[in-house]
C-alpha positions as a Markdown table, in Angstrom:
| # | Residue | x | y | z |
|---|---|---|---|---|
| 1 | Met | -10.4 | 25.1 | -2.6 |
| 2 | Thr | -6.9 | 26.6 | -1.6 |
| 3 | Arg | -8.3 | 26.9 | 2.0 |
| 4 | Thr | -9.1 | 23.5 | 2.0 |
| 5 | Phe | -5.3 | 22.6 | 1.0 |
| 6 | Ala | -4.1 | 24.8 | 3.5 |
| 7 | His | -6.2 | 23.1 | 6.3 |
| 8 | His | -5.0 | 19.7 | 5.5 |
| 9 | Ala | -1.5 | 20.6 | 5.3 |
| 10 | Ile | -1.4 | 23.1 | 8.4 |
| 11 | Arg | -3.2 | 20.0 | 10.4 |
| 12 | Ala | -0.3 | 17.6 | 9.2 |
| 13 | Phe | 2.4 | 20.1 | 10.1 |
| 14 | Ala | 0.8 | 20.9 | 13.4 |
| 15 | Leu | 0.6 | 17.1 | 14.2 |
| 16 | Gly | 4.3 | 16.6 | 13.2 |
| 17 | Thr | 5.4 | 19.5 | 15.4 |
| 18 | Ala | 3.5 | 18.1 | 18.4 |
| 19 | Ile | 5.2 | 14.8 | 18.1 |
| 20 | Val | 8.4 | 16.6 | 18.5 |
| 21 | Ala | 7.3 | 18.5 | 21.7 |
| 22 | Thr | 5.9 | 15.3 | 23.1 |
| 23 | Pro | 8.2 | 14.0 | 25.9 |
| 24 | Ile | 9.6 | 10.7 | 24.9 |
| 25 | Ala | 7.9 | 9.0 | 27.7 |
| 26 | Ala | 4.5 | 10.0 | 26.4 |
| 27 | Gln | 5.4 | 9.3 | 22.7 |
| 28 | Ala | 6.2 | 5.4 | 23.7 |
| 29 | Ala | 2.4 | 5.1 | 24.5 |
| 30 | Leu | 1.2 | 7.4 | 21.8 |
| 31 | Ala | 0.9 | 7.0 | 18.3 |
| 32 | Leu | -0.5 | 10.1 | 16.1 |
| 33 | Asn | -2.2 | 9.6 | 13.0 |
| 34 | Ile | -1.3 | 12.1 | 10.3 |
| 35 | Pro | -3.7 | 12.8 | 7.5 |
| 36 | Thr | -1.7 | 13.1 | 4.1 |
| 37 | Asn | -4.3 | 12.8 | 1.5 |
| 38 | Ala | -3.6 | 16.4 | 0.5 |
| 39 | Leu | 0.1 | 16.2 | 0.4 |
| 40 | Gln | 2.6 | 14.5 | -1.9 |
| 41 | Ala | 2.9 | 11.2 | -0.2 |
| 42 | Asn | 2.9 | 8.3 | -2.1 |
| 43 | Ala | 3.9 | 4.4 | -2.2 |
| 44 | Val | 5.0 | 2.8 | -5.4 |
| 45 | Gln | 4.3 | -1.0 | -5.6 |
| 46 | Ala | 6.9 | -2.2 | -8.3 |
| 47 | Phe | 6.1 | -6.0 | -9.1 |
| 48 | Ser | 9.3 | -7.8 | -10.0 |
| 49 | Gln | 10.0 | -9.6 | -13.2 |
| 50 | Asp | 9.7 | -12.9 | -11.9 |
| 51 | Ala | 6.1 | -12.0 | -10.8 |
| 52 | Leu | 5.2 | -10.4 | -14.1 |
| 53 | Asp | 6.2 | -13.4 | -15.9 |
| 54 | Ser | 4.3 | -15.7 | -13.4 |
| 55 | Phe | 1.3 | -13.6 | -14.2 |
| 56 | Asp | 1.8 | -13.9 | -17.9 |
| 57 | Ile | 2.0 | -17.8 | -17.8 |
| 58 | Val | -1.2 | -18.1 | -16.0 |
| 59 | Gly | -3.2 | -15.6 | -17.5 |
| 60 | Ile | -3.2 | -12.7 | -14.8 |
| 61 | Thr | -3.8 | -9.1 | -15.7 |
| 62 | Leu | -3.9 | -6.1 | -13.3 |
| 63 | Gln | -6.1 | -3.1 | -13.3 |
| 64 | Pro | -5.5 | -0.2 | -10.9 |
| 65 | Leu | -8.8 | 1.2 | -9.3 |
| 66 | Gly | -9.8 | 4.0 | -7.0 |
| 67 | Asn | -6.9 | 6.4 | -6.1 |
| 68 | Ala | -4.0 | 3.7 | -7.7 |
| 69 | Thr | -2.7 | 4.6 | -10.9 |
| 70 | Val | -0.2 | 3.1 | -13.2 |
| 71 | Val | 3.5 | 4.5 | -13.3 |
| 72 | Ala | 4.3 | 5.7 | -16.6 |
| 73 | Asn | 7.2 | 4.0 | -18.5 |
| 74 | Val | 7.6 | 1.3 | -15.7 |
| 75 | Pro | 6.2 | -2.0 | -16.3 |
| 76 | Gly | 4.4 | -3.6 | -13.3 |
| 77 | Ala | 4.7 | -0.4 | -11.1 |
| 78 | Tyr | 1.2 | 1.3 | -9.4 |
| 79 | Asn | 1.2 | 4.4 | -7.4 |
| 80 | Leu | -1.0 | 4.3 | -4.3 |
| 81 | Pro | -1.4 | 7.6 | -2.9 |
| 82 | Val | -0.5 | 7.5 | 1.1 |
| 83 | Thr | -3.8 | 9.0 | 2.7 |
| 84 | Ser | -2.4 | 8.9 | 6.5 |
| 85 | Ile | 0.7 | 7.7 | 8.4 |
| 86 | Ser | 1.0 | 7.1 | 12.1 |
| 87 | Leu | 4.1 | 8.3 | 13.8 |
| 88 | Gln | 5.8 | 7.0 | 17.1 |
| 89 | Phe | 9.1 | 8.0 | 18.3 |
| 90 | Leu | 9.4 | 10.1 | 15.1 |
| 91 | Lys | 9.4 | 7.2 | 13.1 |
| 92 | Ile | 6.5 | 5.8 | 10.7 |
| 93 | Ala | 4.8 | 2.9 | 12.7 |
| 94 | Gly | 2.2 | 2.2 | 10.0 |
| 95 | Gly | 0.9 | 4.1 | 7.0 |
| 96 | Ala | -2.2 | 3.5 | 4.7 |
| 97 | Ser | -3.3 | 3.9 | 1.1 |
| 98 | Thr | -7.0 | 3.9 | 1.7 |
| 99 | Gly | -9.0 | 4.2 | -1.6 |
| 100 | Ser | -6.6 | 2.4 | -3.7 |
| 101 | Ala | -7.3 | -0.9 | -5.2 |
| 102 | Leu | -5.3 | -3.4 | -7.3 |
| 103 | Glu | -7.6 | -5.9 | -9.4 |
| 104 | Phe | -6.1 | -9.3 | -10.4 |
| 105 | Asn | -8.1 | -10.8 | -13.3 |
| 106 | Arg | -7.2 | -14.3 | -14.5 |
| 107 | Leu | -8.3 | -15.8 | -17.9 |
| 108 | Asp | -8.2 | -19.7 | -18.1 |
| 109 | Asp | -7.2 | -20.6 | -21.3 |
| 110 | Asp | -8.4 | -24.2 | -20.9 |
| 111 | Ser | -12.2 | -23.4 | -19.8 |
| 112 | Gly | -12.5 | -19.6 | -20.7 |
| 113 | Lys | -13.6 | -19.0 | -17.2 |
| 114 | Arg | -12.9 | -15.5 | -15.6 |
| 115 | Thr | -11.6 | -15.2 | -11.9 |
| 116 | Arg | -11.0 | -12.0 | -9.8 |
| 117 | Val | -9.1 | -11.1 | -6.7 |
| 118 | Thr | -9.1 | -7.2 | -5.5 |
| 119 | Leu | -6.8 | -5.8 | -3.0 |
| 120 | Ala | -8.1 | -2.5 | -1.7 |
| 121 | Asn | -7.3 | 0.0 | 1.0 |
| 122 | Phe | -3.8 | -0.9 | 1.6 |
| 123 | Ser | -1.8 | -0.6 | 5.2 |
| 124 | Ile | 1.6 | -1.5 | 6.4 |
| 125 | Asp | 2.3 | -2.7 | 9.8 |
| 126 | Phe | 5.9 | -1.8 | 10.3 |
| 127 | Asn | 5.9 | -3.7 | 13.8 |
| 128 | Ala | 4.7 | -7.1 | 12.2 |
| 129 | Lys | 6.6 | -6.4 | 8.8 |
| 130 | Lys | 3.2 | -7.1 | 6.8 |
| 131 | Ile | 1.3 | -5.6 | 3.8 |
| 132 | Leu | -2.3 | -5.8 | 4.7 |
| 133 | Ala | -5.3 | -4.9 | 2.5 |
| 134 | Asp | -9.1 | -5.6 | 2.2 |
| 135 | Ala | -9.1 | -8.7 | 0.0 |
| 136 | Thr | -12.2 | -9.7 | -1.9 |
| 137 | Gln | -12.8 | -12.7 | -4.2 |
| 138 | Gln | -15.0 | -12.4 | -6.9 |
| 139 | Gly | -18.7 | -12.7 | -5.6 |
| 140 | Gln | -17.7 | -12.7 | -1.9 |
| 141 | Ala | -17.6 | -10.2 | 0.8 |
| 142 | Ala | -14.2 | -8.2 | 1.6 |
| 143 | Val | -12.0 | -9.8 | 4.3 |
| 144 | Lys | -10.6 | -6.7 | 5.9 |
| 145 | Lys | -7.0 | -6.1 | 6.8 |
| 146 | Thr | -5.9 | -9.5 | 5.3 |
| 147 | Pro | -2.2 | -10.0 | 5.7 |
| 148 | Ile | -1.0 | -10.3 | 2.0 |
| 149 | Phe | 2.8 | -9.9 | 2.0 |
| 150 | Asp | 5.7 | -10.0 | 4.3 |
| 151 | Phe | 8.5 | -7.4 | 3.7 |
| 152 | His | 12.1 | -6.5 | 4.6 |
| 153 | Glu | 13.1 | -3.1 | 5.3 |
| 154 | Gln | 15.8 | -2.4 | 2.2 |
| 155 | Thr | 16.7 | 0.8 | 3.5 |
| 156 | Pro | 16.2 | 2.4 | 6.9 |
| 157 | Leu | 13.6 | 5.0 | 7.3 |
| 158 | Gly | 14.8 | 8.7 | 6.3 |
| 159 | Leu | 12.2 | 10.7 | 8.4 |
| 160 | Lys | 13.3 | 14.1 | 8.7 |
| 161 | Tyr | 11.8 | 17.2 | 10.8 |
| 162 | Gln | 13.0 | 20.4 | 9.9 |
| 163 | Phe | 11.8 | 23.6 | 11.7 |
| 164 | Pro | 9.2 | 24.9 | 11.9 |
| 165 | Leu | 6.8 | 22.8 | 10.3 |
| 166 | Ser | 8.2 | 20.0 | 7.9 |
| 167 | Ile | 8.2 | 16.4 | 8.0 |
| 168 | Thr | 9.7 | 14.0 | 5.1 |
| 169 | Gly | 10.5 | 10.5 | 4.8 |
| 170 | Lys | 11.6 | 7.7 | 2.3 |
| 171 | Gln | 12.0 | 4.4 | 2.7 |
| 172 | Ile | 12.3 | 1.1 | 0.5 |
| 173 | Leu | 10.7 | -2.2 | 1.3 |
| 174 | Asp | 11.6 | -5.4 | -0.5 |
| 175 | Lys | 11.3 | -9.1 | -0.6 |
| 176 | Leu | 7.8 | -9.3 | -0.7 |
| 177 | Phe | 6.7 | -12.7 | -0.3 |
| 178 | Leu | 3.2 | -13.9 | -0.2 |
| 179 | Thr | 1.7 | -14.7 | 3.6 |
| 180 | Thr | -0.2 | -17.9 | 4.3 |
| 181 | Glu | -3.3 | -15.9 | 3.7 |
| 182 | Gly | -2.0 | -14.2 | 0.6 |
| 183 | Lys | -1.2 | -17.5 | -1.1 |
| 184 | Lys | -4.6 | -19.3 | -0.2 |
| 185 | Leu | -6.2 | -16.0 | -1.4 |
| 186 | Phe | -4.6 | -16.0 | -4.8 |
| 187 | Lys | -4.8 | -19.8 | -5.1 |
| 188 | Val | -8.3 | -20.1 | -4.0 |
| 189 | Gly | -9.7 | -16.7 | -5.7 |
| 190 | Leu | -8.0 | -17.1 | -8.9 |
| 191 | Glu | -8.4 | -20.9 | -9.2 |
| 192 | Leu | -4.7 | -21.5 | -10.1 |
| 193 | Pro | -3.3 | -24.8 | -10.9 |
| 194 | Asp | -1.3 | -27.0 | -8.4 |
| 195 | Ile | 1.7 | -26.1 | -10.5 |
| 196 | Ala | 1.4 | -22.5 | -9.3 |
| 197 | Asp | 2.0 | -23.6 | -5.7 |
| 198 | Leu | 5.7 | -23.4 | -5.9 |
| 199 | Val | 5.5 | -20.2 | -7.6 |
| 200 | Leu | 3.3 | -18.5 | -4.8 |
| 201 | Glu | 5.8 | -20.0 | -2.5 |
| 202 | Thr | 9.2 | -18.7 | -3.7 |
| 203 | Thr | 8.3 | -15.7 | -5.6 |
| 204 | Asp | 9.7 | -12.2 | -4.5 |
| 205 | Phe | 7.1 | -10.0 | -5.6 |
| 206 | Gly | 9.2 | -6.7 | -5.8 |
| 207 | Thr | 9.3 | -3.6 | -3.9 |
| 208 | Ile | 7.3 | -0.9 | -2.3 |
| 209 | Thr | 8.9 | 2.5 | -2.1 |
| 210 | Ile | 7.4 | 5.1 | 0.2 |
| 211 | Asp | 8.1 | 8.9 | -0.4 |
| 212 | Val | 6.3 | 11.6 | 1.9 |
| 213 | Ala | 7.0 | 15.1 | 1.2 |
| 214 | Val | 5.1 | 18.3 | 2.6 |
| 215 | Lys | 4.1 | 19.6 | -0.5 |
| 216 | Leu | 0.6 | 20.0 | -1.6 |
| 217 | Arg | -1.0 | 18.1 | -4.2 |
| 218 | Asn | -2.9 | 19.8 | -6.9 |
| 219 | Arg | -5.9 | 18.3 | -5.7 |
| 220 | Pro | -6.3 | 15.9 | -2.5 |
| 221 | Val | -6.9 | 12.3 | -3.0 |
| 222 | Ser | -10.1 | 10.5 | -1.7 |
| 223 | Asn | -9.6 | 8.8 | 1.8 |
| 224 | Arg | -12.7 | 7.0 | 1.4 |
| 225 | Pro | -12.3 | 3.3 | 1.7 |
| 226 | Tyr | -12.5 | 1.6 | -1.9 |
| 227 | Val | -15.6 | -0.6 | -2.2 |
| 228 | Val | -15.3 | -3.2 | -4.5 |
| 229 | Ala | -18.3 | -3.7 | -6.9 |
| 230 | Pro | -20.4 | -6.6 | -6.9 |
C-alpha cells in the first residue's frame, strides 16, 4: 500500500519538475495532466445562503455521492477531491474531480412527485471560466461535460514550486452563476415552476475553494468516473 502511495506522489512530483524544466516555447503547446488522487488536493463547493434558501423554498435537497463528502460544520459545503490537474506555463489550466457527484432531489409538495438531477465528474475550464459536469436527469442518459456554472477568479492562483519536488496551489472561485445549459437542466430536470426562472437567472450560487498540497492522503480516492444509478 505504501508503495502505491509513493508511486502516485513521485509521478506527480516528476511531472511538476518536468514542467519547470520545459522551455517556455514548448510549454505553450503542452499541457501536462498530473494525477492528484493520492495527494491532499481538494475543491470545496460552498453554496451561498441565497442558493440554500432557494433550495428550501422549492423543496430541493442535496446528497453527496461517490468521492464527495459533506464539510463538517459548514452548511451547504461539499468537498470534491481533485483527482487531476493540468498545468501550462506553471498555471492550472484545468482540473477534475472525477468520481464525485452531487444529487439534487426535489419533492413537489403539491403533487407529491419526486424529481432528480445529478451532477458528476466535475471539471474546471480556466480558459472558458466554466464549471462542467456530467449531467443526468432522472431516467435519462448522462450528458457529459455540460457547462453548469460560469465563474470569476476571486483570488489569483497561488501556484508555487519549491525545489526539489513540490507543487502547491490555492485559489478561490466566486460569482457562480448558472449557464444557459445549467438553467435549462435544473428547470426541466427538477420540474421547477415558472416563478423559479428569476432565481435561476440571478442567484449567485457561492464559491469553490481549490487547495492543492503535496501531502499523501491516508488512502487515494477513486479516479473512476461516477456513474449514476438508473
